[in-house]
C-alpha positions in Angstrom: -68.4 -221.8 199.2 -67.0 -221.3 195.7 -63.4 -221.6 194.7 -63.3 -217.9 193.9 -64.3 -216.9 197.4 -61.7 -219.2 199.0 -59.0 -217.8 196.8 -60.0 -214.2 197.8 -59.8 -215.0 201.5 -56.3 -216.5 201.0 -55.1 -213.4 199.4 -56.5 -211.2 202.2 -54.8 -213.4 204.8 -51.6 -213.2 202.9 -51.7 -209.4 202.7 -52.3 -209.2 206.4 -49.4 -211.5 207.2 -47.1 -209.4 205.0 -48.1 -206.1 206.6 -47.6 -207.5 210.1 -44.3 -208.9 209.1 -43.0 -205.7 207.6 -44.2 -203.8 210.7 -42.4 -206.3 213.0 -39.2 -206.0 211.1 -39.4 -202.2 211.2 -39.9 -202.2 215.0 -37.1 -204.6 215.5 -34.6 -202.4 213.6 -36.0 -199.3 215.3 -35.2 -200.5 218.8 -32.3 -202.7 218.0 -30.2 -200.5 215.6 -31.2 -196.9 216.4 -28.0 -195.0 217.0 -27.4 -193.4 220.4 -27.7 -189.6 219.8 -27.6 -188.6 223.4 -23.9 -187.9 223.3 -23.1 -186.5 219.9 -23.8 -182.8 220.7 -22.6 -180.3 223.3 -24.6 -179.5 226.4 -23.5 -176.4 228.4 -24.3 -175.9 232.1 -23.6 -172.7 234.1 -22.6 -173.4 237.8 -20.5 -172.1 240.7 -21.2 -168.4 240.1 -19.5 -166.0 242.5 -20.3 -162.3 242.6 -17.2 -160.3 243.8 -19.0 -157.7 245.9 -22.6 -156.6 246.5 -21.8 -152.9 247.0 -19.5 -150.8 244.8 -18.9 -147.3 243.6 -19.6 -146.2 240.0 -16.5 -146.7 238.0 -15.6 -149.9 239.7 -15.6 -153.2 237.8 -17.4 -155.9 239.9 -16.1 -159.4 238.9 -18.5 -162.2 238.4 -16.8 -165.6 238.2 -18.7 -168.4 236.4 -17.8 -172.0 235.9 -19.1 -173.2 232.5 -19.2 -177.0 231.8 -19.8 -179.0 228.7 -21.7 -182.1 229.8 -22.5 -183.3 226.3 -20.7 -185.8 224.1 -19.2 -183.3 221.6 -17.2 -180.1 221.6 -18.8 -176.8 221.0 -18.9 -173.0 221.6 -21.2 -171.2 223.9 -21.9 -167.4 224.4 -22.2 -166.6 228.1 -23.6 -163.2 229.0 -23.9 -161.0 232.1 -27.0 -158.8 232.6 -27.9 -155.9 235.0 -31.6 -155.2 234.9 -31.9 -157.1 231.6 -29.2 -154.9 230.0 -26.2 -156.8 228.8 -23.0 -155.7 230.7 -20.5 -158.2 229.4 -20.2 -161.5 227.5 -17.6 -164.0 226.3 -17.7 -166.8 223.8 -16.2 -170.0 225.2 -15.1 -173.2 223.3 -15.1 -176.4 225.3 -14.4 -180.0 224.5 -16.8 -182.7 225.6 -16.6 -183.1 229.4 -14.4 -180.0 229.8 -15.1 -177.1 232.2 -13.7 -173.6 232.3 -13.9 -170.5 234.6 -15.1 -167.4 232.9 -14.6 -163.9 234.3 -17.2 -161.3 233.5 -17.4 -157.7 234.8 -20.3 -155.6 235.9 -19.9 -151.8 235.6 -23.1 -149.8 235.0 -22.8 -146.0 234.5 -25.6 -144.9 236.9 -26.0 -145.4 240.6 -28.8 -147.9 241.4 -29.7 -151.3 242.9 -29.3 -153.7 239.9 -30.8 -157.2 239.5 -28.0 -159.3 238.1 -28.1 -162.6 236.1 -25.9 -164.8 234.0 -27.8 -166.1 231.1 -31.0 -167.4 232.8 -29.5 -167.8 236.2 -30.6 -165.1 238.7 -27.8 -163.8 241.0 -29.6 -161.3 243.2 -28.8 -157.6 243.4 -25.7 -155.5 243.4 -25.8 -151.9 244.7 -23.8 -149.2 242.9 -23.1 -145.9 244.6 -21.5 -142.7 243.4 -20.1 -142.6 246.9 -20.4 -145.7 249.0 -21.7 -144.6 252.5 -19.3 -144.7 255.4 -20.5 -143.8 258.9 -18.2 -141.5 261.0 -15.3 -143.3 262.5 -12.6 -142.3 264.9 -11.3 -139.6 265.2 -14.5 -138.2 263.7 -17.5 -138.2 266.0 -20.3 -136.8 264.0 -21.2 -134.8 260.8 -24.3 -132.6 260.4 -25.9 -131.2 257.2 -28.4 -128.3 257.3 -30.1 -126.0 254.7 -30.6 -122.3 255.2 -32.3 -119.6 253.1 -33.5 -116.0 253.8 -37.2 -116.4 254.4 -37.8 -112.7 254.4 -35.9 -112.0 251.2 -37.6 -110.6 248.2 -34.5 -110.9 246.1 -35.0 -113.4 243.2 -31.4 -114.4 243.5 -31.5 -115.0 247.2 -29.1 -117.9 247.9 -29.9 -121.3 249.4 -27.0 -122.3 251.6 -25.9 -125.8 252.8 -24.0 -125.8 256.1 -21.7 -128.7 257.1 -20.4 -129.0 260.6 -18.5 -131.8 262.4 -16.8 -132.9 265.5 -13.4 -134.6 265.6 -10.3 -135.1 267.8 -7.9 -134.3 264.9 -7.6 -132.1 261.9 -9.9 -133.1 259.0 -10.4 -132.3 255.3 -14.0 -131.6 254.2 -14.9 -132.2 250.5 -18.4 -131.3 249.1 -19.4 -132.6 245.7 -22.4 -132.3 243.4 -23.3 -135.6 241.6 -24.1 -135.2 237.9 -24.3 -137.9 235.3 -22.9 -140.5 237.7 -19.8 -138.4 238.5 -18.5 -136.1 241.2 -18.1 -132.4 240.6 -16.2 -130.6 243.4 -18.1 -127.7 244.9 -15.8 -126.8 247.8 -13.1 -128.2 250.0 -11.5 -127.0 253.2 -8.9 -128.2 255.7 -9.8 -127.7 259.4 -7.1 -128.0 262.1 -7.9 -129.8 265.3 -8.5 -126.6 267.1 -10.7 -125.2 264.4 -13.1 -128.2 264.0 -15.5 -127.3 266.7 -15.9 -123.7 265.5 -15.7 -124.2 261.7 -18.5 -124.7 259.2 -18.4 -125.3 255.5 -20.9 -123.2 253.8 -21.8 -123.5 250.1 -24.5 -122.0 247.8 -26.4 -124.9 246.3 -28.9 -122.8 244.4 -30.8 -119.5 244.3 -34.5 -118.8 244.4 -36.2 -122.1 243.6 -33.3 -124.6 243.1 -33.7 -127.7 241.1 -33.4 -131.2 242.6 -29.8 -132.2 243.2 -27.7 -134.9 244.9 -24.7 -133.9 247.0 -21.9 -136.0 248.3 -19.7 -135.3 251.3 -16.3 -136.9 252.0 -14.4 -136.2 255.2 -10.8 -137.3 255.4 -8.3 -137.7 258.2 -4.8 -136.3 258.6 -3.3 -139.1 256.6 -5.9 -138.9 253.8 -8.0 -141.8 255.0 -11.8 -141.6 254.6 -13.5 -140.9 257.9 -17.0 -140.3 256.5 -18.8 -140.7 253.2 -22.4 -139.7 252.6 -24.9 -138.6 250.0 -28.1 -136.5 250.3 -30.7 -135.9 247.7 -32.4 -132.5 248.0 -35.6 -132.6 246.0 -37.1 -129.6 244.3 -39.9 -127.9 246.2 -43.4 -128.4 244.9 -46.2 -126.1 246.0 -49.9 -126.7 246.3 -52.6 -124.2 247.3 -55.2 -125.5 249.8 -57.2 -122.4 250.7 -57.6 -118.7 249.9 -59.6 -115.7 251.1 -60.9 -112.8 249.0 -60.9 -109.2 250.3 -62.3 -106.0 248.8 -59.6 -103.3 248.9 -60.0 -100.5 251.3 -60.8 -97.1 249.9 -57.8 -95.3 248.5 -55.9 -98.5 247.5 -54.7 -98.9 244.0 -55.9 -102.5 243.7 -59.6 -103.6 243.8 -59.3 -107.0 245.5 -56.8 -109.0 247.3 -56.5 -112.8 247.5 -55.0 -113.1 251.0 -54.2 -115.9 253.4 -53.2 -118.0 250.4 -52.3 -121.2 252.3 -50.8 -124.3 250.8 -48.3 -127.1 251.2 -44.7 -127.4 250.1 -43.4 -130.9 249.3 -39.7 -131.5 248.8 -36.6 -130.3 250.5 -35.7 -127.1 248.7 -37.6 -123.8 249.0 -40.0 -122.3 246.5 -39.7 -118.6 245.5 -42.7 -116.9 244.0 -41.9 -114.0 241.7 -44.9 -113.5 239.4 -48.6 -114.3 239.2 -51.2 -114.6 236.5 -54.9 -114.2 237.2 -57.9 -114.8 234.9 -61.6 -114.3 235.8 -64.2 -116.2 233.8 -61.4 -117.2 231.4 -60.3 -113.6 230.7 -56.9 -112.4 232.0 -57.0 -109.4 234.4 -54.4 -107.0 235.7 -52.9 -108.5 238.8 -49.6 -108.7 240.8 -48.1 -109.9 244.0 -47.9 -107.9 247.2 -44.2 -108.8 247.2 -41.9 -111.4 245.8 -40.7 -114.0 248.2 -40.4 -117.5 249.5 -43.4 -119.6 250.4 -42.8 -119.8 254.1 -44.7 -122.3 256.3 -47.1 -122.8 253.4 -48.1 -119.1 253.1 -47.9 -117.5 249.6 -47.5 -113.7 249.0 -50.9 -112.0 248.6 -52.4 -111.6 245.1 -53.6 -108.1 244.2 -56.2 -107.6 241.5 -56.3 -104.2 239.9 -59.1 -104.7 237.4 -62.7 -103.9 238.3 -64.9 -106.9 238.6 -68.6 -106.7 237.9 -71.1 -107.8 240.5 -72.1 -111.4 240.6 -70.3 -114.7 241.0 -67.2 -115.4 238.9 -64.7 -118.2 238.5 -61.0 -117.2 239.2 -57.9 -119.0 238.0 -54.5 -118.1 239.6 -51.0 -119.3 238.6 -47.8 -118.6 240.5 -44.3 -118.6 238.8 -40.8 -118.6 240.2 -37.9 -116.3 239.2 -37.1 -118.5 236.2 -40.6 -118.3 234.8 -41.5 -121.9 235.8 -45.0 -122.4 237.1 -44.8 -123.2 240.8 -48.5 -124.1 241.2 -52.0 -123.0 240.1 -55.5 -123.3 241.4 -58.9 -122.5 240.0 -62.6 -122.9 240.3 -62.6 -120.5 243.2 -65.8 -118.4 243.3 -65.6 -114.7 243.9 -68.2 -111.9 244.0 -67.8 -108.5 242.4 
């Protein structure tokens, strides 16, 4: 082996030794002298959360108490937030020294009645129910309360009223307050004082709409002689929705002004409030024809007023489309594709 080769190998070994040495020194300092950074910054932890109540009325502030702790090694500031259905309700910025804890008071106060899922930061807290009027079952001296709707089924008056009747039984005088709920608030409709001797014979009656009323929510509060609440309740009366299920076509008898009649118009009413039919539009094969109702009136037990067709219809099969409208001009329902013969 030549001297040159021996010298080359020595240099290679020397380079390897130097590299290994430098790496060893670096590792030594890395593990021996790396500063401890685990405690030089704040760490915030949310715990001991207490929700004041799980049921409340709109307008109340529900307190949520939160204990916030700084478990880190340095002081800092943290923004803690309260959410209802992912909408921020309240927040507070808290400054804590290392190892310090503080109680934070946040408030939940949504503007609409609902069942809200609540959380603080990422900590889920369950639900809180907000009422416009928190329900209260009848209590002594009140025995029971009854709500009932009434409308004139045979009326052809577009402004025929829809009545709500409230009756009760109690062994003392009571005050009855009826409200309409709008935009999360109470609007007084009617209030009456009933003496003990009047309770069994009295009835609070209020008009809650005419013709085809729109959906609405009503609240009833019954108070005792000293003003204490004996009953609180809410009822949602949903707008009536009509749907035609079947219809029969008749040719008019001789001497009648109309040519055809769509009778036995049978359907279904969904919802709590009545549907009043005031107008009708009819088209045959896509063309409007002269038509009207036998009378204006409520859809009672699913039966619509008969539809009278005054236009002459040529012989042969035709497609008919019919739309019913209430007294406000809103379409109540429609049906089509029915085949008729001239």
